[in-house]
KOLGU-4560 file (N, C-alpha, C; in nm, 3 decimals, padded with zeros to 5 digits):
<recs>
<n_xx: 12.697 n_yy: -00.539 n_zz: -23.535 ca_xx: 12.597 ca_yy: -00.450 ca_zz: -23.586 c_xx: 12.727 c_yy: -00.302 c_zz: -23.599 mol: A seq: 1 type: MET>
<n_xx: 12.758 n_yy: -00.264 n_zz: -23.686 ca_xx: 12.829 ca_yy: -00.142 ca_zz: -23.722 c_xx: 12.813 c_yy: -00.043 c_zz: -23.645 mol: A seq: 2 type: THR>
<n_xx: 12.844 n_yy: 00.095 n_zz: -23.631 ca_xx: 12.782 ca_yy: 00.220 ca_zz: -23.576 c_xx: 12.722 c_yy: 00.250 c_zz: -23.667 mol: A seq: 3 type: VAL>
<n_xx: 12.743 n_yy: 00.309 n_zz: -23.828 ca_xx: 12.634 ca_yy: 00.277 ca_zz: -23.904 c_xx: 12.460 c_yy: 00.205 c_zz: -23.915 mol: A seq: 4 type: SER>
<n_xx: 12.464 n_yy: 00.154 n_zz: -23.895 ca_xx: 12.372 ca_yy: 00.041 ca_zz: -23.864 c_xx: 12.267 c_yy: 00.063 c_zz: -23.699 mol: A seq: 5 type: GLU>
<n_xx: 12.391 n_yy: 00.069 n_zz: -23.649 ca_xx: 12.303 ca_yy: 00.172 ca_zz: -23.466 c_xx: 12.213 c_yy: 00.243 c_zz: -23.512 mol: A seq: 6 type: SER>
<n_xx: 12.295 n_yy: 00.345 n_zz: -23.626 ca_xx: 12.240 ca_yy: 00.511 ca_zz: -23.622 c_xx: 12.156 c_yy: 00.488 c_zz: -23.713 mol: A seq: 7 type: ILE>
<n_xx: 12.124 n_yy: 00.342 n_zz: -23.816 ca_xx: 11.993 ca_yy: 00.320 ca_zz: -23.881 c_xx: 11.905 c_yy: 00.285 c_zz: -23.803 mol: A seq: 8 type: ILE>
<n_xx: 11.907 n_yy: 00.242 n_zz: -23.737 ca_xx: 11.808 ca_yy: 00.135 ca_zz: -23.633 c_xx: 11.714 c_yy: 00.261 c_zz: -23.603 mol: A seq: 9 type: LYS>
<n_xx: 11.815 n_yy: 00.388 n_zz: -23.426 ca_xx: 11.803 ca_yy: 00.417 ca_zz: -23.363 c_xx: 11.680 c_yy: 00.522 c_zz: -23.478 mol: A seq: 10 type: TRP>
<n_xx: 11.726 n_yy: 00.564 n_zz: -23.597 ca_xx: 11.662 ca_yy: 00.661 ca_zz: -23.663 c_xx: 11.499 c_yy: 00.594 c_zz: -23.726 mol: A seq: 11 type: LEU>
<n_xx: 11.551 n_yy: 00.480 n_zz: -23.721 ca_xx: 11.369 ca_yy: 00.403 ca_zz: -23.777 c_xx: 11.286 c_yy: 00.509 c_zz: -23.651 mol: A seq: 12 type: GLN>
<n_xx: 11.319 n_yy: 00.564 n_zz: -23.558 ca_xx: 11.249 ca_yy: 00.582 ca_zz: -23.456 c_xx: 11.171 c_yy: 00.696 c_zz: -23.481 mol: A seq: 13 type: GLY>
<n_xx: 11.239 n_yy: 00.762 n_zz: -23.570 ca_xx: 11.185 ca_yy: 00.884 ca_zz: -23.633 c_xx: 11.046 c_yy: 00.823 c_zz: -23.773 mol: A seq: 14 type: PHE>
<n_xx: 11.032 n_yy: 00.707 n_zz: -23.800 ca_xx: 10.939 ca_yy: 00.696 ca_zz: -23.932 c_xx: 10.981 c_yy: 00.697 c_zz: -24.009 mol: A seq: 15 type: GLN>
<n_xx: 11.103 n_yy: 00.713 n_zz: -24.080 ca_xx: 11.165 ca_yy: 00.775 ca_zz: -24.172 c_xx: 11.169 c_yy: 00.693 c_zz: -24.285 mol: A seq: 16 type: MET>
<n_xx: 11.123 n_yy: 00.504 n_zz: -24.299 ca_xx: 11.101 ca_yy: 00.442 ca_zz: -24.363 c_xx: 11.263 c_yy: 00.387 c_zz: -24.396 mol: A seq: 17 type: GLY>
<n_xx: 11.231 n_yy: 00.310 n_zz: -24.489 ca_xx: 11.387 ca_yy: 00.241 ca_zz: -24.490 c_xx: 11.489 c_yy: 00.363 c_zz: -24.574 mol: A seq: 18 type: ARG>
<n_xx: 11.606 n_yy: 00.310 n_zz: -24.491 ca_xx: 11.728 ca_yy: 00.373 ca_zz: -24.408 c_xx: 11.864 c_yy: 00.258 c_zz: -24.521 mol: A seq: 19 type: ILE>
<n_xx: 11.851 n_yy: 00.316 n_zz: -24.658 ca_xx: 11.987 ca_yy: 00.248 ca_zz: -24.696 c_xx: 12.124 c_yy: 00.322 c_zz: -24.655 mol: A seq: 20 type: ASP>
<n_xx: 12.212 n_yy: 00.205 n_zz: -24.636 ca_xx: 12.393 ca_yy: 00.259 ca_zz: -24.652 c_xx: 12.432 c_yy: 00.307 c_zz: -24.741 mol: A seq: 21 type: THR>
<n_xx: 12.498 n_yy: 00.424 n_zz: -24.742 ca_xx: 12.598 ca_yy: 00.525 ca_zz: -24.826 c_xx: 12.539 c_yy: 00.557 c_zz: -24.958 mol: A seq: 22 type: ASP>
<n_xx: 12.425 n_yy: 00.505 n_zz: -25.005 ca_xx: 12.446 ca_yy: 00.529 ca_zz: -25.177 c_xx: 12.284 c_yy: 00.522 c_zz: -25.125 mol: A seq: 23 type: ILE>
<n_xx: 12.266 n_yy: 00.646 n_zz: -25.222 ca_xx: 12.116 ca_yy: 00.712 ca_zz: -25.279 c_xx: 12.086 c_yy: 00.648 c_zz: -25.352 mol: A seq: 24 type: GLN>
<n_xx: 11.968 n_yy: 00.581 n_zz: -25.331 ca_xx: 11.890 ca_yy: 00.530 ca_zz: -25.442 c_xx: 11.844 c_yy: 00.626 c_zz: -25.545 mol: A seq: 25 type: LYS>
<n_xx: 11.764 n_yy: 00.634 n_zz: -25.660 ca_xx: 11.726 ca_yy: 00.734 ca_zz: -25.745 c_xx: 11.587 c_yy: 00.730 c_zz: -25.716 mol: A seq: 26 type: ALA>
<n_xx: 11.536 n_yy: 00.651 n_zz: -25.624 ca_xx: 11.411 ca_yy: 00.644 ca_zz: -25.587 c_xx: 11.323 c_yy: 00.735 c_zz: -25.500 mol: A seq: 27 type: ASP>
<n_xx: 11.202 n_yy: 00.830 n_zz: -25.519 ca_xx: 11.187 ca_yy: 00.907 ca_zz: -25.448 c_xx: 11.143 c_yy: 00.869 c_zz: -25.286 mol: A seq: 28 type: LYS>
<n_xx: 11.139 n_yy: 00.908 n_zz: -25.214 ca_xx: 11.128 ca_yy: 00.946 ca_zz: -25.077 c_xx: 11.181 c_yy: 00.807 c_zz: -25.036 mol: A seq: 29 type: GLY>
<n_xx: 11.319 n_yy: 00.816 n_zz: -25.056 ca_xx: 11.431 ca_yy: 00.697 ca_zz: -25.034 c_xx: 11.531 c_yy: 00.818 c_zz: -24.928 mol: A seq: 30 type: ARG>
<n_xx: 11.595 n_yy: 00.723 n_zz: -24.827 ca_xx: 11.657 ca_yy: 00.789 ca_zz: -24.730 c_xx: 11.795 c_yy: 00.674 c_zz: -24.735 mol: A seq: 31 type: TYR>
<n_xx: 11.899 n_yy: 00.750 n_zz: -24.679 ca_xx: 12.035 ca_yy: 00.707 ca_zz: -24.691 c_xx: 12.114 c_yy: 00.780 c_zz: -24.625 mol: A seq: 32 type: SER>
<n_xx: 12.227 n_yy: 00.717 n_zz: -24.504 ca_xx: 12.316 ca_yy: 00.736 ca_zz: -24.412 c_xx: 12.447 c_yy: 00.662 c_zz: -24.476 mol: A seq: 33 type: LEU>
<n_xx: 12.537 n_yy: 00.788 n_zz: -24.476 ca_xx: 12.657 ca_yy: 00.794 ca_zz: -24.527 c_xx: 12.765 c_yy: 00.814 c_zz: -24.407 mol: A seq: 34 type: ALA>
<n_xx: 12.869 n_yy: 00.754 n_zz: -24.377 ca_xx: 12.996 ca_yy: 00.768 ca_zz: -24.316 c_xx: 13.020 c_yy: 00.883 c_zz: -24.328 mol: A seq: 35 type: LYS>
<n_xx: 13.088 n_yy: 01.015 n_zz: -24.299 ca_xx: 13.160 ca_yy: 01.122 ca_zz: -24.372 c_xx: 13.353 c_yy: 01.064 c_zz: -24.325 mol: A seq: 36 type: GLU>
<n_xx: 13.457 n_yy: 01.117 n_zz: -24.391 ca_xx: 13.574 ca_yy: 01.060 ca_zz: -24.423 c_xx: 13.661 c_yy: 01.201 c_zz: -24.278 mol: A seq: 37 type: PRO>
<n_xx: 13.595 n_yy: 01.190 n_zz: -24.138 ca_xx: 13.662 ca_yy: 01.222 ca_zz: -24.042 c_xx: 13.596 c_yy: 01.148 c_zz: -23.942 mol: A seq: 38 type: VAL>
<n_xx: 13.734 n_yy: 01.133 n_zz: -23.884 ca_xx: 13.706 ca_yy: 01.045 ca_zz: -23.735 c_xx: 13.833 c_yy: 01.152 c_zz: -23.622 mol: A seq: 39 type: GLN>
<n_xx: 13.750 n_yy: 01.220 n_zz: -23.505 ca_xx: 13.810 ca_yy: 01.236 ca_zz: -23.450 c_xx: 13.811 c_yy: 01.167 c_zz: -23.271 mol: A seq: 40 type: ASN>
<n_xx: 13.956 n_yy: 01.130 n_zz: -23.299 ca_xx: 13.988 ca_yy: 01.024 ca_zz: -23.175 c_xx: 14.065 c_yy: 01.044 c_zz: -22.994 mol: A seq: 41 type: VAL>
<n_xx: 14.000 n_yy: 01.085 n_zz: -22.909 ca_xx: 14.064 ca_yy: 01.082 ca_zz: -22.800 c_xx: 14.133 c_yy: 00.956 c_zz: -22.781 mol: A seq: 42 type: LYS>
<n_xx: 14.241 n_yy: 00.918 n_zz: -22.693 ca_xx: 14.306 ca_yy: 00.819 ca_zz: -22.669 c_xx: 14.367 c_yy: 00.830 c_zz: -22.517 mol: A seq: 43 type: SER>
<n_xx: 14.359 n_yy: 00.757 n_zz: -22.405 ca_xx: 14.357 ca_yy: 00.779 ca_zz: -22.296 c_xx: 14.432 c_yy: 00.684 c_zz: -22.229 mol: A seq: 44 type: TYR>
<n_xx: 14.556 n_yy: 00.735 n_zz: -22.117 ca_xx: 14.606 ca_yy: 00.614 ca_zz: -22.064 c_xx: 14.549 c_yy: 00.510 c_zz: -22.059 mol: A seq: 45 type: LEU>
<n_xx: 14.471 n_yy: 00.498 n_zz: -21.981 ca_xx: 14.350 ca_yy: 00.355 ca_zz: -21.945 c_xx: 14.326 c_yy: 00.227 c_zz: -22.070 mol: A seq: 46 type: SER>
<n_xx: 14.340 n_yy: 00.356 n_zz: -22.192 ca_xx: 14.359 ca_yy: 00.289 ca_zz: -22.282 c_xx: 14.192 c_yy: 00.292 c_zz: -22.379 mol: A seq: 47 type: GLY>
<n_xx: 14.131 n_yy: 00.378 n_zz: -22.245 ca_xx: 13.984 ca_yy: 00.427 ca_zz: -22.343 c_xx: 14.007 c_yy: 00.526 c_zz: -22.460 mol: A seq: 48 type: ARG>
<n_xx: 13.905 n_yy: 00.497 n_zz: -22.556 ca_xx: 13.916 ca_yy: 00.541 ca_zz: -22.672 c_xx: 13.773 c_yy: 00.621 c_zz: -22.714 mol: A seq: 49 type: LYS>
<n_xx: 13.798 n_yy: 00.735 n_zz: -22.709 ca_xx: 13.661 ca_yy: 00.859 ca_zz: -22.750 c_xx: 13.668 c_yy: 00.884 c_zz: -22.895 mol: A seq: 50 type: GLU>
<n_xx: 13.511 n_yy: 00.850 n_zz: -22.958 ca_xx: 13.519 ca_yy: 00.907 ca_zz: -23.106 c_xx: 13.434 c_yy: 00.995 c_zz: -23.095 mol: A seq: 51 type: TYR>
<n_xx: 13.494 n_yy: 01.088 n_zz: -23.244 ca_xx: 13.381 ca_yy: 01.133 ca_zz: -23.268 c_xx: 13.318 c_yy: 01.118 c_zz: -23.407 mol: A seq: 52 type: THR>
<n_xx: 13.280 n_yy: 01.087 n_zz: -23.470 ca_xx: 13.226 ca_yy: 01.064 ca_zz: -23.634 c_xx: 13.093 c_yy: 01.148 c_zz: -23.653 mol: A seq: 53 type: GLU>
<n_xx: 13.096 n_yy: 01.155 n_zz: -23.762 ca_xx: 12.999 ca_yy: 01.236 ca_zz: -23.817 c_xx: 12.920 c_yy: 01.151 c_zz: -23.978 mol: A seq: 54 type: HIS>
<n_xx: 12.800 n_yy: 01.142 n_zz: -23.979 ca_xx: 12.736 ca_yy: 01.090 ca_zz: -24.083 c_xx: 12.612 c_yy: 01.214 c_zz: -24.180 mol: A seq: 55 type: TYR>
<n_xx: 12.669 n_yy: 01.141 n_zz: -24.296 ca_xx: 12.518 ca_yy: 01.273 ca_zz: -24.402 c_xx: 12.389 c_yy: 01.207 c_zz: -24.419 mol: A seq: 56 type: THR>
<n_xx: 12.280 n_yy: 01.231 n_zz: -24.368 ca_xx: 12.178 ca_yy: 01.183 ca_zz: -24.344 c_xx: 12.118 c_yy: 01.255 c_zz: -24.515 mol: A seq: 57 type: ILE>
<n_xx: 12.078 n_yy: 01.103 n_zz: -24.616 ca_xx: 11.990 ca_yy: 01.222 ca_zz: -24.700 c_xx: 11.858 c_yy: 01.155 c_zz: -24.731 mol: A seq: 58 type: ARG>
<n_xx: 11.759 n_yy: 01.255 n_zz: -24.750 ca_xx: 11.664 ca_yy: 01.227 ca_zz: -24.830 c_xx: 11.631 c_yy: 01.290 c_zz: -24.979 mol: A seq: 59 type: ALA>
<n_xx: 11.574 n_yy: 01.162 n_zz: -25.061 ca_xx: 11.501 ca_yy: 01.221 ca_zz: -25.168 c_xx: 11.336 c_yy: 01.217 c_zz: -25.165 mol: A seq: 60 type: ARG>
<n_xx: 11.332 n_yy: 01.340 n_zz: -25.176 ca_xx: 11.178 ca_yy: 01.393 ca_zz: -25.197 c_xx: 11.134 c_yy: 01.517 c_zz: -25.323 mol: A seq: 61 type: LEU>
<n_xx: 11.013 n_yy: 01.459 n_zz: -25.321 ca_xx: 10.930 ca_yy: 01.563 ca_zz: -25.459 c_xx: 11.017 c_yy: 01.686 c_zz: -25.406 mol: A seq: 62 type: PRO>
<n_xx: 10.996 n_yy: 01.765 n_zz: -25.483 ca_xx: 11.036 ca_yy: 01.909 ca_zz: -25.523 c_xx: 11.003 c_yy: 02.028 c_zz: -25.586 mol: A seq: 63 type: SER>
<n_xx: 10.899 n_yy: 01.942 n_zz: -25.734 ca_xx: 10.861 ca_yy: 02.018 ca_zz: -25.810 c_xx: 10.765 c_yy: 02.174 c_zz: -25.765 mol: A seq: 64 type: LEU>
<n_xx: 10.670 n_yy: 02.121 n_zz: -25.698 ca_xx: 10.618 ca_yy: 02.240 ca_zz: -25.636 c_xx: 10.668 c_yy: 02.260 c_zz: -25.494 mol: A seq: 65 type: ALA>
<n_xx: 10.615 n_yy: 02.433 n_zz: -25.528 ca_xx: 10.672 ca_yy: 02.513 ca_zz: -25.360 c_xx: 10.640 c_yy: 02.442 c_zz: -25.229 mol: A seq: 66 type: ASP>
<n_xx: 10.492 n_yy: 02.405 n_zz: -25.236 ca_xx: 10.439 ca_yy: 02.337 ca_zz: -25.146 c_xx: 10.531 c_yy: 02.194 c_zz: -25.099 mol: A seq: 67 type: ALA>
<n_xx: 10.629 n_yy: 02.106 n_zz: -25.215 ca_xx: 10.630 ca_yy: 02.010 ca_zz: -25.143 c_xx: 10.779 c_yy: 02.086 c_zz: -25.089 mol: A seq: 68 type: ASP>
<n_xx: 10.862 n_yy: 02.170 n_zz: -25.153 ca_xx: 10.939 ca_yy: 02.195 ca_zz: -25.084 c_xx: 10.949 c_yy: 02.236 c_zz: -24.896 mol: A seq: 69 type: ARG>
<n_xx: 10.846 n_yy: 02.343 n_zz: -24.924 ca_xx: 10.772 ca_yy: 02.346 ca_zz: -24.791 c_xx: 10.776 c_yy: 02.276 c_zz: -24.660 mol: A seq: 70 type: ILE>
<n_xx: 10.715 n_yy: 02.152 n_zz: -24.740 ca_xx: 10.699 ca_yy: 02.050 ca_zz: -24.653 c_xx: 10.800 c_yy: 01.971 c_zz: -24.660 mol: A seq: 71 type: ALA>
<n_xx: 10.880 n_yy: 01.971 n_zz: -24.710 ca_xx: 11.030 ca_yy: 01.877 ca_zz: -24.741 c_xx: 11.097 c_yy: 02.005 c_zz: -24.592 mol: A seq: 72 type: ASN>
<n_xx: 11.131 n_yy: 02.106 n_zz: -24.562 ca_xx: 11.163 ca_yy: 02.179 ca_zz: -24.484 c_xx: 11.122 c_yy: 02.153 c_zz: -24.363 mol: A seq: 73 type: ASN>
<n_xx: 10.989 n_yy: 02.116 n_zz: -24.304 ca_xx: 10.924 ca_yy: 02.134 ca_zz: -24.239 c_xx: 10.972 c_yy: 01.956 c_zz: -24.203 mol: A seq: 74 type: GLY>
<n_xx: 10.973 n_yy: 01.867 n_zz: -24.266 ca_xx: 11.018 ca_yy: 01.697 ca_zz: -24.238 c_xx: 11.181 c_yy: 01.733 c_zz: -24.171 mol: A seq: 75 type: PHE>
<n_xx: 11.264 n_yy: 01.849 n_zz: -24.248 ca_xx: 11.391 ca_yy: 01.847 ca_zz: -24.194 c_xx: 11.403 c_yy: 01.909 c_zz: -24.003 mol: A seq: 76 type: GLY>
<n_xx: 11.277 n_yy: 02.008 n_zz: -24.004 ca_xx: 11.310 ca_yy: 02.078 ca_zz: -23.849 c_xx: 11.256 c_yy: 01.940 c_zz: -23.784 mol: A seq: 77 type: GLU>
<n_xx: 11.141 n_yy: 01.888 n_zz: -23.818 ca_xx: 11.092 ca_yy: 01.867 ca_zz: -23.679 c_xx: 11.179 c_yy: 01.686 c_zz: -23.676 mol: A seq: 78 type: ARG>
<n_xx: 11.276 n_yy: 01.623 n_zz: -23.746 ca_xx: 11.385 ca_yy: 01.548 ca_zz: -23.762 c_xx: 11.503 c_yy: 01.595 c_zz: -23.674 mol: A seq: 79 type: LEU>
<n_xx: 11.563 n_yy: 01.730 n_zz: -23.653 ca_xx: 11.642 ca_yy: 01.783 ca_zz: -23.643 c_xx: 11.561 c_yy: 01.864 c_zz: -23.483 mol: A seq: 80 type: SER>
<n_xx: 11.460 n_yy: 01.834 n_zz: -23.500 ca_xx: 11.391 ca_yy: 01.862 ca_zz: -23.329 c_xx: 11.423 c_yy: 01.739 c_zz: -23.220 mol: A seq: 81 type: GLU>
<n_xx: 11.405 n_yy: 01.631 n_zz: -23.304 ca_xx: 11.343 ca_yy: 01.499 ca_zz: -23.210 c_xx: 11.531 c_yy: 01.433 c_zz: -23.214 mol: A seq: 82 type: TRP>
<n_xx: 11.601 n_yy: 01.500 n_zz: -23.317 ca_xx: 11.732 ca_yy: 01.423 ca_zz: -23.256 c_xx: 11.787 c_yy: 01.504 c_zz: -23.142 mol: A seq: 83 type: VAL>
<n_xx: 11.788 n_yy: 01.604 n_zz: -23.115 ca_xx: 11.804 ca_yy: 01.742 ca_zz: -23.016 c_xx: 11.660 c_yy: 01.683 c_zz: -22.879 mol: A seq: 84 type: ASP>
<n_xx: 11.575 n_yy: 01.604 n_zz: -22.943 ca_xx: 11.533 ca_yy: 01.600 ca_zz: -22.798 c_xx: 11.559 c_yy: 01.414 c_zz: -22.789 mol: A seq: 85 type: GLU>
<n_xx: 11.630 n_yy: 01.362 n_zz: -22.842 ca_xx: 11.631 ca_yy: 01.245 ca_zz: -22.787 c_xx: 11.769 c_yy: 01.258 c_zz: -22.691 mol: A seq: 86 type: LYS>
<n_xx: 11.863 n_yy: 01.347 n_zz: -22.785 ca_xx: 12.008 ca_yy: 01.363 ca_zz: -22.682 c_xx: 12.002 c_yy: 01.459 c_zz: -22.579 mol: A seq: 87 type: ASN>
<n_xx: 11.876 n_yy: 01.509 n_zz: -22.558 ca_xx: 11.848 ca_yy: 01.539 ca_zz: -22.454 c_xx: 11.788 c_yy: 01.439 c_zz: -22.318 mol: A seq: 88 type: GLY>
<n_xx: 11.738 n_yy: 01.363 n_zz: -22.379 ca_xx: 11.694 ca_yy: 01.248 ca_zz: -22.280 c_xx: 11.769 c_yy: 01.180 c_zz: -22.262 mol: A seq: 89 type: LYS>
<n_xx: 11.896 n_yy: 01.172 n_zz: -22.363 ca_xx: 12.017 ca_yy: 01.056 ca_zz: -22.338 c_xx: 11.956 c_yy: 00.925 c_zz: -22.412 mol: A seq: 90 type: GLU>
<n_xx: 11.876 n_yy: 00.899 n_zz: -22.525 ca_xx: 11.817 ca_yy: 00.819 ca_zz: -22.529 c_xx: 11.927 c_yy: 00.799 c_zz: -22.694 mol: A seq: 91 type: GLU>
<n_xx: 12.037 n_yy: 00.702 n_zz: -22.664 ca_xx: 12.111 ca_yy: 00.664 ca_zz: -22.795 c_xx: 12.082 c_yy: 00.575 c_zz: -22.873 mol: A seq: 92 type: PHE>
<n_xx: 12.207 n_yy: 00.594 n_zz: -22.975 ca_xx: 12.199 ca_yy: 00.469 ca_zz: -23.078 c_xx: 12.254 c_yy: 00.409 c_zz: -22.980 mol: A seq: 93 type: PRO>
<n_xx: 12.229 n_yy: 00.224 n_zz: -22.959 ca_xx: 12.298 ca_yy: 00.106 ca_zz: -22.893 c_xx: 12.434 c_yy: 00.119 c_zz: -22.982 mol: A seq: 94 type: LEU>
<n_xx: 12.505 n_yy: 00.065 n_zz: -22.967 ca_xx: 12.666 ca_yy: 00.078 ca_zz: -23.032 c_xx: 12.737 c_yy: 00.010 c_zz: -22.916 mol: A seq: 95 type: ILE>
<n_xx: 12.769 n_yy: -00.139 n_zz: -22.996 ca_xx: 12.808 ca_yy: -00.283 ca_zz: -22.946 c_xx: 12.977 c_yy: -00.228 c_zz: -22.840 mol: A seq: 96 type: LYS>
<n_xx: 12.972 n_yy: -00.271 n_zz: -22.766 ca_xx: 13.107 ca_yy: -00.249 ca_zz: -22.661 c_xx: 13.147 c_yy: -00.110 c_zz: -22.695 mol: A seq: 97 type: ASN>
<n_xx: 13.035 n_yy: -00.015 n_zz: -22.656 ca_xx: 13.051 ca_yy: 00.143 ca_zz: -22.669 c_xx: 12.955 c_yy: 00.255 c_zz: -22.557 mol: A seq: 98 type: ALA>
<n_xx: 13.028 n_yy: 00.319 n_zz: -22.525 ca_xx: 12.889 ca_yy: 00.391 ca_zz: -22.440 c_xx: 12.896 c_yy: 00.566 c_zz: -22.545 mol: A seq: 99 type: VAL>
<n_xx: 12.764 n_yy: 00.553 n_zz: -22.614 ca_xx: 12.721 ca_yy: 00.712 ca_zz: -22.661 c_xx: 12.737 c_yy: 00.793 c_zz: -22.554 mol: A seq: 100 type: VAL>
<n_xx: 12.797 n_yy: 00.927 n_zz: -22.580 ca_xx: 12.763 ca_yy: 01.034 ca_zz: -22.442 c_xx: 12.662 c_yy: 01.174 c_zz: -22.555 mol: A seq: 101 type: SER>
<n_xx: 12.647 n_yy: 01.131 n_zz: -22.667 ca_xx: 12.633 ca_yy: 01.243 ca_zz: -22.768 c_xx: 12.622 c_yy: 01.235 c_zz: -22.914 mol: A seq: 102 type: GLU>
<n_xx: 12.494 n_yy: 01.283 n_zz: -22.981 ca_xx: 12.447 ca_yy: 01.223 ca_zz: -23.080 c_xx: 12.371 c_yy: 01.410 c_zz: -23.140 mol: A seq: 103 type: ILE>
<n_xx: 12.375 n_yy: 01.502 n_zz: -23.220 ca_xx: 12.375 ca_yy: 01.632 ca_zz: -23.212 c_xx: 12.363 c_yy: 01.662 c_zz: -23.387 mol: A seq: 104 type: LYS>
<n_xx: 12.333 n_yy: 01.759 n_zz: -23.413 ca_xx: 12.331 ca_yy: 01.777 ca_zz: -23.545 c_xx: 12.437 c_yy: 01.880 c_zz: -23.559 mol: A seq: 105 type: ILE>
<n_xx: 12.497 n_yy: 01.864 n_zz: -23.688 ca_xx: 12.626 ca_yy: 01.989 ca_zz: -23.707 c_xx: 12.612 c_yy: 02.008 c_zz: -23.868 mol: A seq: 106 type: THR>
<n_xx: 12.483 n_yy: 02.020 n_zz: -23.910 ca_xx: 12.496 ca_yy: 02.096 ca_zz: -24.059 c_xx: 12.341 c_yy: 02.090 c_zz: -24.055 mol: A seq: 107 type: THR>
<n_xx: 12.253 n_yy: 02.213 n_zz: -24.113 ca_xx: 12.059 ca_yy: 02.182 ca_zz: -24.048 c_xx: 12.089 c_yy: 02.115 c_zz: -24.185 mol: A seq: 108 type: PRO>
<n_xx: 11.926 n_yy: 02.085 n_zz: -24.197 ca_xx: 11.865 ca_yy: 02.048 ca_zz: -24.361 c_xx: 11.895 c_yy: 02.126 c_zz: -24.444 mol: A seq: 109 type: PHE>
<n_xx: 11.891 n_yy: 02.080 n_zz: -24.534 ca_xx: 11.938 ca_yy: 02.211 ca_zz: -24.651 c_xx: 11.936 c_yy: 02.070 c_zz: -24.817 mol: A seq: 110 type: TYR>
<n_xx: 11.876 n_yy: 02.149 n_zz: -24.896 ca_xx: 11.892 ca_yy: 02.116 ca_zz: -25.025 c_xx: 11.960 c_yy: 02.060 c_zz: -25.127 mol: A seq: 111 type: MET>
<n_xx: 12.038 n_yy: 01.976 n_zz: -25.148 ca_xx: 12.151 ca_yy: 01.961 ca_zz: -25.233 c_xx: 12.126 c_yy: 01.941 c_zz: -25.390 mol: A seq: 112 type: GLY>
<n_xx: 12.130 n_yy: 01.825 n_zz: -25.421 ca_xx: 12.162 ca_yy: 01.785 ca_zz: -25.571 c_xx: 11.993 c_yy: 01.817 c_zz: -25.592 mol: A seq: 113 type: ALA>
<n_xx: 11.994 n_yy: 01.881 n_zz: -25.723 ca_xx: 11.803 ca_yy: 01.849 ca_zz: -25.753 c_xx: 11.791 c_yy: 01.761 c_zz: -25.841 mol: A seq: 114 type: THR>
<n_xx: 11.664 n_yy: 01.726 n_zz: -25.942 ca_xx: 11.661 ca_yy: 01.684 ca_zz: -26.069 c_xx: 11.518 c_yy: 01.779 c_zz: -26.093 mol: A seq: 115 type: ALA>
<n_xx: 11.476 n_yy: 01.663 n_zz: -26.185 ca_xx: 11.358 ca_yy: 01.704 ca_zz: -26.253 c_xx: 11.245 c_yy: 01.746 c_zz: -26.166 mol: A seq: 116 type: THR>
<n_xx: 11.205 n_yy: 01.654 n_zz: -26.094 ca_xx: 11.084 ca_yy: 01.613 ca_zz: -26.036 c_xx: 11.114 c_yy: 01.640 c_zz: -25.864 mol: A seq: 117 type: ASN>
<n_xx: 11.265 n_yy: 01.576 n_zz: -25.817 ca_xx: 11.302 ca_yy: 01.613 ca_zz: -25.651 c_xx: 11.396 c_yy: 01.638 c_zz: -25.664 mol: A seq: 118 type: ASP>
<n_xx: 11.440 n_yy: 01.640 n_zz: -25.507 ca_xx: 11.566 ca_yy: 01.727 ca_zz: -25.475 c_xx: 11.637 c_yy: 01.583 c_zz: -25.372 mol: A seq: 119 type: SER>
<n_xx: 11.763 n_yy: 01.610 n_zz: -25.382 ca_xx: 11.832 ca_yy: 01.524 ca_zz: -25.243 c_xx: 11.843 c_yy: 01.636 c_zz: -25.104 mol: A seq: 120 type: VAL>
<n_xx: 11.810 n_yy: 01.596 n_zz: -25.050 ca_xx: 11.805 ca_yy: 01.676 ca_zz: -24.870 c_xx: 11.905 c_yy: 01.618 c_zz: -24.786 mol: A seq: 121 type: TYR>
<n_xx: 11.991 n_yy: 01.705 n_zz: -24.773 ca_xx: 12.092 ca_yy: 01.660 ca_zz: -24.682 c_xx: 12.115 c_yy: 01.728 c_zz: -24.500 mol: A seq: 122 type: GLU>
<n_xx: 12.162 n_yy: 01.642 n_zz: -24.426 ca_xx: 12.180 ca_yy: 01.689 ca_zz: -24.238 c_xx: 12.310 c_yy: 01.655 c_zz: -24.199 mol: A seq: 123 type: MET>
<n_xx: 12.395 n_yy: 01.664 n_zz: -24.153 ca_xx: 12.482 ca_yy: 01.587 ca_zz: -24.091 c_xx: 12.511 c_yy: 01.589 c_zz: -23.950 mol: A seq: 124 type: THR>
<n_xx: 12.489 n_yy: 01.476 n_zz: -23.891 ca_xx: 12.460 ca_yy: 01.452 ca_zz: -23.775 c_xx: 12.645 c_yy: 01.440 c_zz: -23.631 mol: A seq: 125 type: ILE>
<n_xx: 12.641 n_yy: 01.414 n_zz: -23.555 ca_xx: 12.806 ca_yy: 01.383 ca_zz: -23.506 c_xx: 12.759 c_yy: 01.320 c_zz: -23.384 mol: A seq: 126 type: ALA>
<n_xx: 12.809 n_yy: 01.208 n_zz: -23.389 ca_xx: 12.816 ca_yy: 01.090 ca_zz: -23.288 c_xx: 12.962 c_yy: 01.072 c_zz: -23.214 mol: A seq: 127 type: ILE>
<n_xx: 12.918 n_yy: 01.113 n_zz: -23.066 ca_xx: 13.066 ca_yy: 01.053 ca_zz: -22.994 c_xx: 13.005 c_yy: 00.971 c_zz: -22.918 mol: A seq: 128 type: ARG>
<n_xx: 13.095 n_yy: 00.904 n_zz: -22.934 ca_xx: 13.098 ca_yy: 00.760 ca_zz: -22.793 c_xx: 13.230 c_yy: 00.711 c_zz: -22.737 mol: A seq: 129 type: TYR>
<n_xx: 13.233 n_yy: 00.585 n_zz: -22.689 ca_xx: 13.376 ca_yy: 00.544 ca_zz: -22.593 c_xx: 13.401 c_yy: 00.459 c_zz: -22.603 mol: A seq: 130 type: VAL>
<n_xx: 13.482 n_yy: 00.349 n_zz: -22.650 ca_xx: 13.541 ca_yy: 00.194 ca_zz: -22.607 c_xx: 13.636 c_yy: 00.242 c_zz: -22.491 mol: A seq: 131 type: LYS>
<n_xx: 13.584 n_yy: 00.132 n_zz: -22.412 ca_xx: 13.691 ca_yy: 00.076 ca_zz: -22.349 c_xx: 13.808 c_yy: -00.041 c_zz: -22.389 mol: A seq: 132 type: GLU>
<n_xx: 13.928 n_yy: 00.001 n_zz: -22.332 ca_xx: 13.996 ca_yy: -00.145 ca_zz: -22.422 c_xx: 14.013 c_yy: -00.263 c_zz: -22.394 mol: A seq: 133 type: LYS>
</recs>
């Protein structure tokens, strides 16, 4: 299982529904997780490596009415609180041959691309994990 798959499985605990990898589908109410092209790696003499990677969560949600946009912002706030709570309890995604030490929001939920009746909202999370040699 990839790191992306592990995060998607973990996010299922928030009950987002189906979360696709990388590509945002055009359907309303669809979610995706895409890895950002940034990876920080600290190498230690023991061979151990600590990785910090960033992923963007995208949600295509209805946004025609103000009430929709308010509800969407509420969704983003609840998701942020959920991630913070899970991080505080050290309930992390399970990554094969690695130990996760942190997952956090690095960019808050915001409206990105818009279409006629819906918009794509995004937030970025960072995950830090260690792999032994």
